[in-house]
Every structure is written in structure tokens, then in C-alpha cells.
C-alpha positions, 0 to 999 in steps of 0.5 A, spaced: 500 500 500 502 506 498 500 513 501 501 519 498 502 526 502 504 530 496 497 533 495 496 534 502 498 541 502 503 540 508 510 538 506 512 531 508 518 534 512 513 538 516 510 532 518 516 528 520 518 534 524 511 534 528 512 526 529 519 527 532 517 533 536 511 530 539 515 523 540 510 519 536 514 514 534 515 512 542 508 512 542 508 505 538 509 500 544 504 495 547 503 499 553 500 505 549 497 501 543 496 494 546 492 492 540 499 492 536 501 485 540 498 481 535 496 473 536 502 468 537 502 462 533 500 457 538 494 461 540 492 462 532 493 454 532 488 453 537 483 458 534 484 454 527 482 448 531 476 450 534 474 453 527 475 447 523 471 443 528 465 448 527 466 448 520 465 440 520 458 442 522 456 448 519 457 452 512 454 459 515 457 463 521 452 468 524 456 473 527 452 477 533 456 483 535 455 491 535 459 496 533 467 494 534 465 487 535 463 486 528 464 492 524 472 490 522 470 483 520 464 486 515 469 491 512 474 485 511 469 480 508 466 485 504 472 488 501 476 481 499 470 476 499 465 480 496 460 477 501 460 470 499 455 468 504 459 464 509 458 470 514 452 473 516 451 479 521 446 481 526 449 488 528 443 491 530 437 490 534 432 492 528 427 486 529 426 486 521 434 485 520 434 479 526 427 476 523 430 476 516 437 473 518 434 468 522 429 466 516 434 465 511 439 461 514 439 453 514 439 452 522 442 445 521 448 448 517 449 454 521 453 456 527 453 463 531 459 467 534 456 471 540 461 477 541 461 482 546 467 485 550 463 486 557 458 480 555 453 484 557 451 488 551 444 490 551 443 488 543 447 482 543 444 479 549 437 480 546 439 477 540 443 471 544 437 469 548 432 469 541 437 465 538 438 460 544 431 459 544 430 457 537 436 452 537 432 449 543 425 449 539 429 445 534 433 440 538 439 443 536 445 443 541 447 450 543 454 447 545 456 445 538 453 451 534 455 457 539 462 460 540 463 466 545 468 472 545 469 477 550 473 478 556 475 473 560 471 472 566 465 475 564 458 472 563 459 470 556 465 466 559 460 463 564 455 461 559 460 458 554 462 453 560 455 452 562 453 450 554 460 446 553 461 451 547 468 454 545 470 461 549 475 466 546 478 471 550 479 478 548 485 481 551 483 486 557 486 492 555 484 492 547 477 495 546 472 493 541 473 498 535 481 496 536 479 489 536 479 486 529 486 483 530 484 479 536 479 473 536 473 478 534 476 479 527 480 472 526 475 467 528 470 469 523 475 470 518 478 463 519 471 460 518 470 464 512 477 461 509 480 468 509 488 468 509 489 470 516 496 470 516 496 475 510 492 479 514 496 479 520 503 480 516 500 486 513 498 489 520 505 487 523 509 491 517 505 497 519 507 496 527 515 495 525 515 501 520 509 506 523 512 512 519 506 513 514 501 511 520 504 517 524 504 522 518 497 520 517 495 522 524 500 529 523 497 531 517 490 530 520 491 534 526 495 540 522 489 540 518 484 540 524 488 546 527 487 550 521 479 549 522 478 543 517 474 539 522 471 534 517 475 528 515 472 525 508 474 518 506 472 516 499 474 509 496 473 508 489 471 501 490 463 499 491 466 494 496 470 498 501 463 501 504 464 497 510 471 500 511 468 507 511 463 505 517 469 502 520 473 508 520 467 512 522 466 509 528 474 509 530 475 516 528 469 519 531 468 515 537 476 515 539 477 523 538 470 526 539 471 528 546 471 534 551 469 538 545 474 536 540 473 531 534 474 531 527 467 529 524 468 523 519 464 523 513 464 517 508 463 517 501 464 512 495 467 513 488 464 514 483 457 514 486 458 520 490 461 524 485 453 525 483 451 527 490 456 530 494 462 532 490 460 539 488 460 540 495 467 538 496 470 542 490 466 548 491 463 548 498 466 550 504 474 549 505 473 545 512 475 538 510 481 533 509 480 528 503 482 521 504 481 518 497 483 510 496 484 507 489 485 500 488 490 498 482 488 491 481 482 487 479 480 480 479 476 481 473 476 487 468 471 487 462 473 490 456 468 494 452 467 493 445 471 496 439 464 499 436 461 503 442 454 507 442 454 514 444 461 515 447 466 513 441 472 515 446 470 508 450 472 504 444 476 498 447 477 501 454 477 496 460 472 498 465 478 499 470 480 505 465 474 508 466 474 508 474 481 510 474 479 516 469 474 518 474 478 518 480 484 522 477 478 527 475 476 528 482 483 528 484 484 534 479 478 537 481 479 537 489 487 540 487 484 545 483 481 548 489 487 547 493 483 542 497 488 537 501 488 530 499 491 524 502 491 518 497 492 511 498 493 506 493 492 499 494 495 494 489 488 490 490 483 488 495 487 483 499 488 480 506 495 483 506 493 490 504 487 490 508 491 488 514 496 494 513 490 499 511 486 498 518 493 497 522 495 504 519 488 507 522 489 504 529 496 507 530 494 513 527 488 515 531 492 514 537 497 518 535 492 523 533 489 523 540 495 525 543 496 531 538 489 533 540 490 532 547 484 527 547 484 520 550 482 515 544 480 509 549 473 509 552 466 512 549 463 515 556 458 519 552 455 513 549 455 510 556 449 515 557 445 512 552 446 505 554 444 507 561 438 510 559 436 504 555 437 499 561 433 503 566 427 504 561 427 496 560 428 495 567 422 499 569 417 495 564 414 489 565 415 483 560 
């Protein structure tokens, strides 16, 4: 993955200067960034063995988890596998979603991964109870079809013992939105047959050489200081939409504290060119843009030599049309002196996604230090959770 800062309107020397002045390199350690401690071979082997046993009985894994408990997996699954169907998600308590998923699965060939760091996430626990009841009605042994992921010693850990189901711990110091490289992400990805070692190798490369991730943080901070309080992510791929959702949570929930924060805004090229590009180019200069371009495709149709309406399309690859649109957007933004950071991915692969996601994990913690914000925890979110619990506790079932 190549990250290009030449259009960011800030010289790279200045970015490196800020990194040195603030000691951001020293921040990349397992105490300040516990998520960089990647899983070892022994633990990965155990995950593989448990997942293989589950796959002997199942062709589909339903991932039940909210926010960071499912968003990273969805991002990888969409980008690489284009949602092949091995993984389904219940990531909202919306009754229509739950009914749709539970009606479409073959219960005799489906298993369930319940993910909650605390083991008490309201939406996850509600869906859990519904699914356990359905398994009971069908005479399916829950212990053979369920697995639990969360903090050791929580209610999920206890439930796994009662049902004789596998339990995978999340490192205590790793929060949900930072957990894609733990069992939270790896168990579902293993089930779906992704090359998890490649995913981890991509991440490891960034940990060992974090300069581009730190430059990303520095650039975003310096533009924030200049009044660019909106951070746009715009991949030129229909299969990176879930990545933008993952980014929105990571950047918004980590930095939106104490009256500070850089509002994440998602768009997808080329579709969003027909919706919001006008605002980006000709609206207020209050945004930093991050554009993503995928250079390689598994399939790339070629237009015929004889074409209708637009003769310059003759013989062009569809990827050439996409690239021209990308370059056009980049040129339009540069023409109005809008700051742009460009990411070029060789392809949508496990290694590239691992590299990209770890870059942002390291970047958001570094940005937190620069902004004087603790990137961990989400105290404002807890207010809403508390009110929801109080409402439900006050109502009789």
C-alpha cells in the first residue's frame, strides 16, 4: 500500500518534524497501543482448531456483535470476499434485520459467534437469548453451534462453560473498535477461509515501520488546527463501504471528546461524485480528503471496439474508466487547493487490508495525543446505554 502526502498541502518534512517533536514514534509500544501485540502462533493454532471443528458442522457463521465487535470483520469480508455468504451479521437490534437473518439461514448448517467485550451488551444479549431459544425449539445443541468472545471472566465466559461451547478471550486492555486483530476479527475470518496470516503480516509491517501511520495522524491534526474539522474518506471501490463505517466509528468515537473531534464523513467513488462532490470542490474549505484507489482487479471487462454514444470508450477496460474518474476528482479537489491524502492499494487483499486498518489504529492514537484527547473509552455513549437499561428495567415483560 502506498500513501501519498504530496497533495496534502503540508510538506512531508513538516510532518516528520511534528512526529519527532511530539515523540510519536515512542508512542508505538504495547503499553500505549496494546492492540499492536498481535496473536502468537500457538494461540492462532488453537483458534484454527476450534474453527475447523465448527466448520465440520456448519457452512454459515452468524456473527452477533455491535459496533467494534463486528464492524472490522464486515469491512474485511466485504472488501476481499465480496460477501460470499459464509458470514452473516446481526449488528443491530432492528427486529426486521434479526427476523430476516434468522429466516434465511439453514439452522442445521449454521453456527453463531456471540461477541461482546463486557458480555453484557444490551443488543447482543437480546439477540443471544432469541437465538438460544430457537436452537432449543429445534433440538439443536447450543454447545456445538455457539462460540463466545469477550473478556475473560465475564458472563459470556460463564455461559460458554455452562453450554460446553468454545470461549475466546479478548485481551483486557484492547477495546472493541481496536479489536479486529484479536479473536473478534480472526475467528470469523478463519471460518470464512480468509488468509489470516496475510492479514496479520500486513498489520505487523505497519507496527515495525509506523512512519506513514504517524504522518497520517500529523497531517490530520495540522489540518484540524487550521479549522478543517471534517475528515472525508472516499474509496473508489463499491466494496470498501464497510471500511468507511469502520473508520467512522474509530475516528469519531476515539477523538470526539471534551469538545474536540474531527467529524468523519464517508463517501464512495464514483457514486458520490453525483451527490456530494460539488460540495467538496466548491463548498466550504473545512475538510481533509482521504481518497483510496485500488490498482488491481480480479476481473476487468473490456468494452467493445464499436461503442454507442461515447466513441472515446472504444476498447477501454472498465478499470480505465474508474481510474479516469478518480484522477478527475483528484484534479478537481487540487484545483481548489483542497488537501488530499491518497492511498493506493495494489488490490483488495488480506495483506493490504491488514496494513490499511493497522495504519488507522496507530494513527488515531497518535492523533489523540496531538489533540490532547484520550482515544480509549466512549463515556458519552455510556449515557445512552444507561438510559436504555433503566427504561427496560422499569417495564414489565
